[in-house]
C-alpha positions as CSV (number, residue, x, y, z in Angstrom):
1,X,13.7,1.5,3.9
2,X,15.2,0.7,7.3
3,X,14.3,-2.3,9.4
4,X,12.0,-0.3,11.7
5,X,9.9,0.9,8.7
6,X,9.8,-2.7,7.2
7,X,8.6,-4.2,10.5
8,X,6.1,-1.5,11.3
9,X,4.6,-1.5,7.9
10,X,4.4,-5.3,7.9
11,X,2.5,-5.0,11.2
12,X,0.2,-2.3,9.7
13,X,-0.8,-4.5,6.7
14,X,-1.2,-7.6,8.9
15,X,1.8,-9.5,7.5
16,X,3.3,-9.5,11.1
17,X,1.3,-10.1,14.3
18,X,1.6,-7.8,17.3
19,X,3.2,-10.7,19.2
20,X,5.8,-11.1,16.5
21,X,6.4,-7.4,16.5
22,X,6.9,-7.4,20.3
23,X,9.4,-10.3,20.0
24,X,11.3,-8.3,17.3
25,X,11.3,-5.2,19.6
26,X,13.0,-7.1,22.3
27,X,15.5,-8.8,20.0
28,X,16.5,-6.1,17.5
29,X,19.8,-4.5,18.6
30,X,19.6,-1.7,16.0
31,X,16.3,-0.4,17.3
32,X,17.9,1.8,20.0
33,X,19.8,3.6,17.2
34,X,16.7,4.2,15.0
35,X,14.5,5.9,17.6
36,X,14.9,8.2,20.6
37,X,15.8,6.8,24.0
38,X,12.4,7.8,25.4
39,X,10.5,6.2,22.5
40,X,12.7,3.0,22.9
41,X,11.9,2.8,26.6
42,X,8.2,3.3,25.9
43,X,8.2,0.7,23.1
44,X,9.9,-2.0,25.3
45,X,7.6,-1.2,28.2
46,X,4.4,-1.4,26.2
47,X,1.7,-3.9,27.1
48,X,1.4,-5.7,23.8
49,X,-1.5,-7.7,25.1
50,X,-3.7,-4.6,25.4
51,X,-6.4,-4.1,22.9
52,X,-4.9,-0.6,22.4
53,X,-1.4,-1.8,21.7
54,X,-1.6,-1.2,18.0
55,X,-2.6,2.4,18.6
56,X,0.2,2.9,21.1
57,X,2.8,1.4,18.7
58,X,1.6,3.7,16.0
59,X,1.8,6.7,18.4
60,X,5.4,5.9,19.2
61,X,6.7,4.9,15.7
62,X,4.7,7.1,13.3
63,X,7.2,9.9,13.3
64,X,10.0,7.6,12.1
65,X,8.2,6.3,9.0
66,X,8.7,7.8,5.6
67,X,5.2,7.1,4.3
68,X,5.7,8.9,0.9
69,X,8.7,6.7,0.2
70,X,6.9,3.6,1.3
71,X,3.9,4.2,-0.9
72,X,6.1,5.2,-3.8
73,X,8.0,1.9,-3.6
74,X,4.9,-0.1,-3.1
75,X,3.0,1.5,-6.1
76,X,6.0,1.2,-8.4
77,X,6.4,-2.5,-7.5
78,X,2.7,-3.1,-8.1
79,X,2.8,-1.2,-11.4
80,X,5.8,-3.2,-12.6
81,X,3.9,-6.4,-11.8
82,X,1.0,-5.1,-14.0
83,X,3.3,-4.2,-16.8
84,X,4.9,-7.7,-16.9
85,X,1.5,-9.3,-16.5
86,X,2.3,-11.0,-13.2
87,X,0.0,-13.8,-12.0
88,X,-1.1,-11.4,-9.2
89,X,-2.3,-8.7,-11.6
90,X,-5.9,-9.2,-10.9
91,X,-5.4,-8.8,-7.2
92,X,-3.3,-5.7,-7.8
93,X,-5.9,-4.2,-10.0
94,X,-8.5,-4.8,-7.2
95,X,-6.2,-3.0,-4.8
96,X,-5.9,-0.1,-7.3
97,X,-9.7,0.0,-7.4
98,X,-9.8,0.1,-3.6
99,X,-7.2,2.9,-3.5
100,X,-9.1,4.8,-6.2
101,X,-12.2,4.6,-4.1
102,X,-10.3,6.0,-1.1
103,X,-8.8,9.1,-2.7
104,X,-6.2,8.0,-5.2
105,X,-7.9,9.6,-8.2
106,X,-4.7,9.2,-10.3
107,X,-5.6,5.4,-10.4
108,X,-8.8,6.1,-12.2
109,X,-7.9,4.2,-15.4
110,X,-6.2,1.3,-13.7
111,X,-8.5,1.1,-10.7
112,X,-11.9,2.2,-11.9
113,X,-11.8,0.7,-15.4
114,X,-9.7,-2.5,-14.9
115,X,-9.8,-3.0,-11.1
116,X,-13.6,-2.7,-11.1
117,X,-13.9,-5.3,-13.9
118,X,-11.9,-7.6,-11.7
119,X,-13.9,-6.8,-8.6
120,X,-17.3,-7.3,-10.3
121,X,-16.7,-9.4,-13.4
122,X,-19.4,-9.4,-16.1
123,X,-19.9,-13.2,-15.9
124,X,-19.9,-13.6,-12.1
125,X,-20.9,-11.9,-8.8
126,X,-17.4,-11.3,-7.7
127,X,-13.7,-12.0,-8.4
128,X,-13.8,-14.8,-5.8
129,X,-16.5,-16.6,-7.8
130,X,-14.2,-17.0,-10.7
131,X,-11.9,-20.0,-11.1
132,X,-8.2,-19.5,-11.8
133,X,-8.7,-20.0,-15.6
134,X,-11.5,-17.4,-15.7
135,X,-9.4,-14.9,-13.7
136,X,-6.5,-15.3,-16.1
137,X,-8.8,-15.0,-19.1
138,X,-10.2,-11.8,-17.7
139,X,-6.9,-10.3,-16.9
140,X,-5.4,-11.3,-20.3
141,X,-8.2,-9.4,-22.0
142,X,-6.8,-6.1,-20.6
143,X,-3.6,-6.5,-22.5
144,X,-1.9,-4.8,-24.3
145,X,-4.1,-1.6,-23.5
146,X,-3.4,-1.6,-19.8
147,X,0.4,-1.4,-20.2
148,X,0.3,2.2,-21.4
149,X,-1.8,3.3,-18.3
150,X,0.6,1.4,-16.0
151,X,3.7,2.9,-17.6
152,X,2.3,6.5,-17.4
153,X,1.2,6.1,-13.8
154,X,4.6,4.7,-12.9
155,X,6.3,7.6,-14.6
156,X,4.3,10.3,-12.7
157,X,4.9,8.5,-9.4
158,X,8.7,8.0,-10.0
159,X,9.1,11.6,-11.1
160,X,7.4,12.8,-7.9
161,X,4.5,14.5,-9.8
162,X,2.1,12.4,-7.7
163,X,2.9,11.6,-4.1
164,X,0.9,9.5,-1.7
165,X,1.6,11.1,1.7
166,X,-0.3,8.8,4.0
167,X,-3.6,7.1,4.7
168,X,-6.0,9.0,6.9
169,X,-7.8,6.2,8.8
170,X,-10.3,8.6,10.4
171,X,-11.6,9.7,7.0
172,X,-10.8,6.4,5.2
173,X,-8.9,8.0,2.4
174,X,-5.4,8.5,1.1
175,X,-3.8,11.9,1.3
176,X,-2.1,12.7,-2.0
177,X,-0.4,15.5,-3.8
178,X,-1.1,15.4,-7.5
179,X,1.2,17.9,-9.3
180,X,-0.6,17.5,-12.6
181,X,-3.4,19.7,-11.3
182,X,-1.5,22.5,-9.5
183,X,-1.3,25.9,-11.0
184,X,2.2,26.5,-12.4
185,X,1.6,30.3,-12.5
């Protein structure tokens, strides 16, 4: 993933503010080499204080982002964290539940079964109502069963059988290709 993809995707997921992105645009010497001259001029001329600046940034940069590669790397990283029982596993499973609800049906086992148990635990109204010890106890109860689901999901993503192409904000769902359900004939 190149620096443009990293910065833009950090902006998209709110890890980077529009103001910090603007500063980076003016300071990054490699940017001119990563996008067309016209797009570069448009990016440095953009009014970043406008309430539409995020839309304009996306309009300019979208064509330079390899979304399938981004989602593949992100999902593999998250699945690896589940496999090793990382301290963020509960949060990751909640993200899988959210992704499942927005079109990633391949996350049914991880998202709907385990993620939903984190989102709405049996002994509380929500994940946020649990203390750290209760969260850890809940997540620990998923092991070792969850590992097989995570390993299989990781395999089909790494082998390209399942690809997340992009997120369609207008329809609030992920656009995926799931090769497990295509007709081989």
